[in-house]
C-alpha positions as CSV (number, residue, x, y, z in Angstrom):
1,M,6.8,-16.7,6.8
2,P,9.0,-17.5,3.9
3,V,11.4,-14.7,3.0
4,L,11.1,-13.2,-0.3
5,Q,14.0,-13.3,-2.7
6,V,15.0,-9.8,-4.6
7,P,13.3,-10.4,-8.0
8,E,10.1,-11.7,-6.5
9,A,10.1,-8.8,-3.8
10,Q,10.6,-6.5,-6.8
11,S,8.0,-7.9,-8.9
12,L,5.6,-7.5,-5.9
13,T,6.6,-3.8,-5.6
14,D,6.0,-3.2,-9.6
15,R,2.6,-4.9,-9.3
16,A,1.7,-2.7,-6.2
17,W,2.4,0.5,-7.9
18,E,0.6,-0.7,-11.0
19,L,-2.5,-1.5,-8.8
20,Y,-2.0,1.7,-7.0
21,Y,-1.7,3.9,-10.2
22,R,-5.1,2.3,-11.2
23,L,-6.9,3.3,-7.9
24,R,-4.9,6.7,-7.7
25,P,-7.9,8.7,-9.1
26,S,-10.5,7.1,-6.5
27,V,-8.3,7.1,-3.5
28,E,-5.8,10.0,-3.9
29,T,-8.4,12.6,-2.7
30,P,-7.5,15.7,-0.6
31,E,-9.0,14.0,2.6
32,N,-6.8,10.7,1.9
33,I,-3.4,12.4,1.3
34,G,-0.8,11.0,3.8
35,K,-3.0,8.1,5.0
36,L,-1.8,4.5,4.5
37,L,-3.3,2.3,1.6
38,L,-3.1,-1.3,2.3
39,L,-3.4,-3.3,-1.1
40,D,-4.2,-7.1,-1.4
41,F,-2.2,-8.3,-4.8
42,G,-4.5,-11.3,-5.2
43,S,-8.0,-9.6,-5.2
44,G,-6.9,-6.0,-5.6
45,D,-8.9,-5.3,-2.6
46,F,-7.5,-2.2,-0.3
47,E,-8.1,-0.5,3.0
48,I,-7.2,3.1,3.9
49,D,-6.1,4.0,7.5
50,D,-4.7,7.1,9.2
51,E,-2.6,5.3,11.7
52,T,-0.1,2.2,11.9
53,G,-2.3,0.2,9.6
54,F,-2.8,-2.9,12.0
55,E,-6.5,-2.5,11.9
56,P,-6.8,-2.6,8.0
57,V,-4.3,-5.5,8.0
58,H,-6.6,-7.5,9.9
59,R,-9.7,-6.7,8.1
60,L,-8.0,-7.5,4.5
61,Q,-6.6,-10.6,6.1
62,S,-9.9,-11.8,7.5
63,R,-11.7,-11.4,4.0
64,H,-8.5,-12.7,2.3
65,P,-6.7,-15.2,4.7
66,D,-3.8,-15.9,2.1
67,S,-3.3,-12.4,0.9
68,K,0.0,-10.8,0.1
69,L,-0.2,-7.2,1.4
70,F,1.6,-4.1,0.3
71,A,1.6,-0.8,2.1
72,L,1.8,2.6,0.6
73,R,1.3,6.3,1.8
74,I,-1.4,8.0,-0.4
75,G,0.3,11.0,-2.4
76,Y,3.9,9.8,-1.4
77,E,6.7,7.7,-2.9
78,T,7.2,6.1,0.2
79,A,5.0,4.7,3.3
80,V,7.7,5.6,6.1
81,S,10.9,7.8,6.3
82,F,13.7,7.3,8.5
83,S,15.1,10.8,7.8
84,G,11.8,12.6,8.7
85,S,10.6,13.7,5.3
86,L,8.6,12.3,2.8
87,E,8.3,13.1,-1.1
88,R,5.3,13.8,-2.7
89,L,4.4,11.7,-5.9
90,S,4.4,14.0,-9.3
91,E,1.1,14.4,-10.9
């Protein structure tokens, strides 16, 4: 798997957040807050998962074999935290 250079990685991150903000009204519901959202950049397809994200990754990759995926935690600024706390997104 090729390693992304910093500008390319930043561009993908920006695109992921743009896609998330378009999807936000439909995915950021009370029952989905805190779940993982896995996005496929090319198709705009996504999966929601409440655990590790492995199953939705496999489902997305089976539908879109050459996909570039990005994971976000619905309603939060980061998907994981090493300090033990996650910061919520502002309205």
